[in-house]
matplotlib code that plots the C-alpha trace (Angstrom):
import matplotlib.pyplot as plt

x = [-15.8, -14.7, -11.2, -10.1, -7.1, -6.4, -4.9, -2.6, 1.2, 4.4, 7.0, 9.8, 12.9, 10.2, 7.7, 4.1, 3.6, 0.2, -1.3, -3.3, -6.0, -8.8, -11.5, -13.2, -14.5, -17.7, -18.8, -18.8, -17.2, -15.4, -13.5, -10.5, -9.9, -6.6, -4.6, -0.9, 1.0, -2.2, -0.8, -3.0, -0.8, 1.8, -2.0, -2.1, 0.7, 0.7, -3.2, -1.3, 2.1, 4.4, 5.6, 5.4, 4.0, 5.2, 2.2, -1.3, -3.1, -4.4, -6.8, -9.3, -11.8, -10.0, -6.7, -3.7, -2.9, 0.9, 0.8, -0.2, 0.0, -0.1, -2.9, -4.7, -2.6, -4.6, -7.9, -6.2, -5.9, -4.3, -3.7, -0.7, -0.2, 2.9, 1.7, 4.6, 4.3, 6.7, 6.7, 7.7, 5.1, 1.5, -1.6, -2.5, 1.3, 1.2, -1.8, -1.1, 2.7, 0.8, -1.6, 1.3, 2.6, -0.4, -0.4, -3.4, -4.2, -2.5, -5.6, -7.8, -5.6, -6.1, -10.1, -10.2, -7.2, -9.4, -13.0, -11.2, -9.7, -13.0, -14.3, -11.9, -12.1, -9.1, -10.0, -9.1, -6.1, -4.6, -1.8, -0.6, 2.9, 1.7, 4.9, 2.0, -0.8, -2.2, -2.6, -5.6, -5.3, -2.1, -4.4, -7.6, -4.8, -3.8, -7.7, -7.8, -4.5, -5.7, -8.9, -7.1, -7.6, -11.1, -10.4, -12.0, -10.9, -9.5, -7.1, -6.6, -4.4, -5.6, -7.4, -8.5, -5.0, -4.7, -7.8, -10.6, -14.0, -15.1, -13.0, -13.4, -17.3, -16.1, -14.5, -16.8, -19.1, -16.4, -16.7, -20.3, -20.3, -17.8, -17.8, -20.9, -19.1, -16.1, -14.4, -13.1, -11.1, -10.1, -8.5, -8.6, -8.2, -11.3, -13.7, -17.1, -15.2, -15.6, -19.0, -20.6, -19.0, -18.7, -21.4, -19.0, -16.0, -12.8, -11.2, -7.6, -6.0, -1.9, -2.4, -5.2, -8.9, -10.9, -14.2, -16.3, -19.9, -21.8, -21.1, -24.2, -24.3, -20.8, -21.5, -24.4, -21.9, -20.9, -23.6, -23.5, -19.5, -20.4, -20.7, -21.2, -20.7, -20.3, -17.1, -16.0, -13.3, -11.2, -11.5, -11.5, -7.2, -7.3, -10.9, -8.8, -5.7, -7.3, -10.1, -10.3, -12.0, -14.2, -15.2, -15.4, -17.7, -17.5, -20.1, -21.1, -21.9, -17.7, -17.1, -19.4, -16.5, -18.0, -16.0, -15.4, -15.5, -16.8, -17.7, -19.0, -16.6, -18.6, -21.8, -23.3, -22.1, -25.0, -24.8, -25.7, -25.9, -22.6, -21.0, -18.6, -15.5, -16.8, -16.3, -12.7, -11.4, -13.1, -10.6, -7.6, -8.1, -5.0, -3.6, -5.3, -4.3, -0.4]
y = [77.6, 74.8, 72.7, 72.1, 69.2, 68.6, 66.0, 65.4, 63.5, 63.0, 60.7, 59.2, 57.5, 57.4, 55.4, 57.3, 57.7, 59.4, 59.7, 61.8, 62.2, 64.6, 65.8, 68.4, 68.9, 71.4, 71.7, 68.3, 65.5, 63.5, 60.2, 59.6, 55.3, 53.4, 50.9, 51.1, 52.8, 54.1, 57.5, 59.7, 61.4, 62.1, 63.6, 65.2, 66.8, 68.1, 69.8, 71.5, 72.6, 70.6, 68.8, 70.0, 67.3, 66.7, 68.4, 69.2, 72.0, 72.5, 75.3, 76.6, 78.9, 79.8, 80.5, 78.4, 77.6, 77.7, 81.4, 82.2, 79.7, 81.9, 82.8, 79.1, 78.3, 81.0, 78.7, 75.7, 72.9, 70.6, 67.1, 64.6, 61.0, 61.9, 64.0, 66.2, 68.2, 69.4, 66.9, 69.3, 71.8, 72.0, 71.2, 75.3, 76.2, 74.1, 75.3, 79.5, 78.0, 77.3, 80.0, 82.5, 80.4, 80.7, 85.0, 84.7, 87.9, 87.1, 88.1, 86.0, 83.4, 82.5, 82.2, 80.0, 77.6, 77.8, 76.5, 74.0, 72.4, 72.3, 71.3, 67.8, 67.1, 68.8, 71.8, 69.6, 68.9, 71.4, 72.6, 69.5, 68.8, 66.4, 63.7, 62.5, 62.6, 59.1, 57.9, 59.6, 62.8, 63.8, 62.9, 65.3, 67.8, 67.0, 67.8, 71.1, 72.4, 72.1, 73.9, 76.4, 78.9, 78.1, 76.7, 76.8, 73.2, 71.1, 67.8, 65.1, 61.9, 59.1, 60.8, 57.7, 56.5, 55.4, 56.2, 53.7, 52.7, 55.3, 58.1, 57.3, 58.5, 61.8, 62.1, 61.4, 63.4, 66.4, 65.7, 66.9, 69.4, 71.5, 70.4, 72.6, 75.3, 73.7, 71.6, 68.2, 65.4, 62.5, 59.5, 56.1, 52.4, 51.9, 52.1, 52.5, 55.8, 57.0, 55.0, 56.9, 60.4, 60.7, 62.1, 60.7, 58.3, 58.2, 55.5, 56.0, 52.5, 52.4, 56.2, 55.9, 57.5, 54.2, 55.8, 58.6, 58.6, 58.4, 55.5, 53.6, 53.8, 52.2, 50.0, 48.9, 48.8, 44.8, 43.3, 39.8, 40.1, 39.2, 35.6, 33.1, 30.2, 27.4, 25.4, 22.6, 21.5, 20.0, 22.1, 26.0, 26.0, 25.6, 28.3, 30.7, 30.5, 30.9, 33.3, 37.3, 36.6, 39.8, 37.6, 34.0, 32.6, 29.3, 27.2, 23.7, 22.5, 24.2, 27.6, 29.9, 32.4, 35.8, 35.5, 38.7, 37.5, 38.4, 34.9, 32.2, 30.3, 27.5, 25.5, 26.3, 30.2, 32.4, 36.5, 38.5, 42.1, 43.8, 46.1, 49.5, 46.8, 44.6, 47.7, 48.1, 44.4, 43.9, 47.6, 46.2, 42.6, 41.7, 43.7, 41.3, 38.3, 38.8]
z = [-40.7, -42.6, -43.4, -46.4, -46.7, -50.5, -52.5, -49.4, -49.9, -48.2, -49.0, -46.6, -48.3, -51.7, -49.5, -49.6, -45.9, -47.2, -50.9, -52.0, -49.4, -49.3, -47.9, -46.2, -42.7, -41.6, -38.1, -36.7, -35.0, -37.4, -36.1, -38.1, -38.0, -39.0, -38.2, -36.7, -39.7, -41.6, -41.7, -39.2, -36.8, -40.1, -41.2, -37.9, -38.0, -41.2, -40.3, -37.5, -39.5, -37.5, -41.0, -44.5, -47.0, -50.6, -52.3, -51.5, -49.5, -46.1, -46.2, -43.5, -44.6, -47.9, -46.4, -47.0, -43.3, -44.6, -45.8, -42.9, -39.7, -37.1, -37.6, -38.3, -35.0, -33.1, -33.5, -33.5, -30.8, -30.7, -27.9, -29.6, -29.3, -26.9, -25.1, -23.0, -20.1, -17.1, -14.1, -11.6, -12.9, -11.4, -13.1, -13.1, -13.8, -17.0, -18.2, -17.7, -19.4, -22.3, -22.3, -22.3, -25.6, -27.1, -26.6, -24.0, -21.6, -18.3, -16.1, -18.2, -18.1, -14.4, -15.3, -18.8, -16.9, -14.1, -16.0, -18.0, -15.3, -13.7, -17.1, -16.7, -13.5, -12.2, -10.2, -7.3, -7.5, -10.2, -7.2, -7.4, -9.4, -12.4, -11.8, -8.9, -11.2, -12.3, -16.7, -16.9, -15.1, -16.9, -20.3, -19.4, -18.4, -22.3, -23.1, -21.0, -22.9, -26.3, -25.2, -24.0, -26.7, -27.4, -30.7, -34.2, -35.0, -32.2, -33.0, -30.6, -32.0, -29.2, -27.1, -25.0, -24.3, -20.5, -20.1, -18.6, -18.8, -16.5, -18.0, -21.5, -20.8, -19.4, -22.2, -24.8, -22.5, -22.4, -26.9, -26.8, -24.3, -26.0, -29.5, -30.8, -33.4, -33.9, -36.1, -34.0, -35.8, -32.8, -34.3, -31.0, -31.6, -29.1, -32.4, -29.2, -28.9, -32.3, -32.7, -29.1, -30.2, -34.1, -36.9, -39.2, -39.8, -42.2, -42.8, -43.6, -44.8, -45.7, -46.3, -48.5, -48.0, -48.4, -47.1, -44.7, -44.1, -40.8, -38.8, -39.4, -43.6, -42.9, -40.9, -43.7, -46.6, -44.9, -44.4, -45.6, -44.4, -41.3, -39.8, -36.9, -36.4, -34.2, -34.4, -33.0, -30.7, -33.1, -35.9, -33.8, -34.1, -38.0, -37.8, -35.9, -38.3, -41.5, -41.0, -39.4, -35.7, -34.2, -31.5, -30.2, -27.6, -25.8, -24.7, -23.8, -27.6, -28.6, -29.6, -31.6, -33.3, -34.9, -38.4, -41.2, -44.7, -48.1, -48.6, -46.4, -44.1, -43.8, -44.7, -41.3, -41.0, -40.9, -41.5, -38.4, -38.4, -38.1, -35.9, -36.1, -34.3, -37.6, -39.8, -38.5, -38.7, -42.3, -43.6, -41.5, -41.8, -43.6, -40.5, -38.4, -39.7, -39.4]

ax = plt.figure().add_subplot(projection="3d")
ax.plot(x, y, z, "-o")
ax.set_aspect("equal")
plt.show()
């Protein structure tokens, strides 16, 4: 399996939403990291064939996916950010409907749907109407429908939206359980979800590929750019206004700020070991101070 994104550019009204984005993916779990407006959803929709790029190609196993889109869709699973469903359908009816759209044999489809609904923890409510599901249950149904055809390429756009911490753990375990021999690409604003499950991270910033690598390697690139400093109460507002803050903790002596900065922010600041969340704020610090 090989998914190649080659020099993808997408413009709306002469504004580059994506600019010359290229990367190659083999089986594994990839986290797409980017702030709002960075082009993540547009890139996913291009890969899935829902919109067309202005320039560039998406190639799967050496075949341009636009040449034979049906063949690529047969091995593709997709959970969009705005996952849509029929509220009066039951979970099972909806899954069977998706199976029919995918052209899955009817006798096999029911068995497959039962397996997936059990896998995502919806077996006991599969005959209830979706409108009675919680937000987390609806999101898990979305993950199940994306897996209906046992895809080779699985794309999940903000899959943890609406999930509480316990359900996010369940989600991470789900991804781990069915990611073997698949190319899985997911985006999320919950940085810890990517940190725990992604083999590699792709950083998309203002429509351009900013960086790529395993989480630990990327985090190490900002050594010396994360600081902690104890700030007195009368200086706190100024520090908050002037710097990108990843954390603040109050103490009896003042407030300890964790600051993202290429240069030492104050004379008494000391460097600390960065985290993936610090990395996110480092790349998107311009958005953080707006």
